[in-house]
Residue, then its C-alpha position, 0 to 999 in steps of 0.5 A: x487499538x490500531x485499526x486500518x480499514x481499506x476500501x476501493x478495491x473491485x474489478x477493473x479492465x486491463x488499462x483501467x484505474x482504481x483508487x484504494x483508501x485506508x483509514x487509520x485509527x488508534x495510533x498517531x498516524x503522522x508518526x509512522x511510515x505506511x505502505x501497501x503490500x500484496x501477496x505475490x504467487x511464489x514470492x510470498x509478500x510483495x511490497x508495493x509502495x511506501x511513504x514515510x511519515x513526513x511524505x518526503x520519502x516515497x518508494x515503489x516496487x519496480x513492477x508498479x513504478x510509473x503506474x501507481x501513486x501513493x499518498x497520505x493525508x495526515x490530517x485525515x489519518x488516510x493513506x491512498x494508492x492510485x492505481x493506473x494502467x492496471x494489468x492482470x498481474x496486479x490482481x491481488x488482495x491489497x493490504x494497508x500496513x503500518x510501519x514500526x518507525x517514521x522512516x524506512x529504507x529501500x533495502x529493508x523493504x526489498x529484502x522483507x526485513x520490515x516487520x509491519x506491526x499492524x495490517x488492515x483486512x485487505x481489499x481485493x483488486x481484480x484486473x480482467x477483461 
């Protein structure tokens, strides 16, 4: 049974930082691309960042580029999201999701064509002074 368990959310001040973690189990973690997504008001689901199985393809949404860093540790079955220079617009529940393949392309991420097949329970990030 696939399980994705996020942690690390909380309250941060504008300009502050948080680090999200996701521990995976129940599947061969190193064989799939992973991503972070969040609901966006009026937009449905917003893809935040993705990393492929071999860690050589990483993508970010324009809204977080230069501020967030995604990483994975295949030996630990772990996915991370370092979030710096946080803005109130980053306030959301962040979900760790498993992709259906080892690799991805940006077009599919941007257009929402990817069908993530497993989701974590989400971790709340609130950015407020």
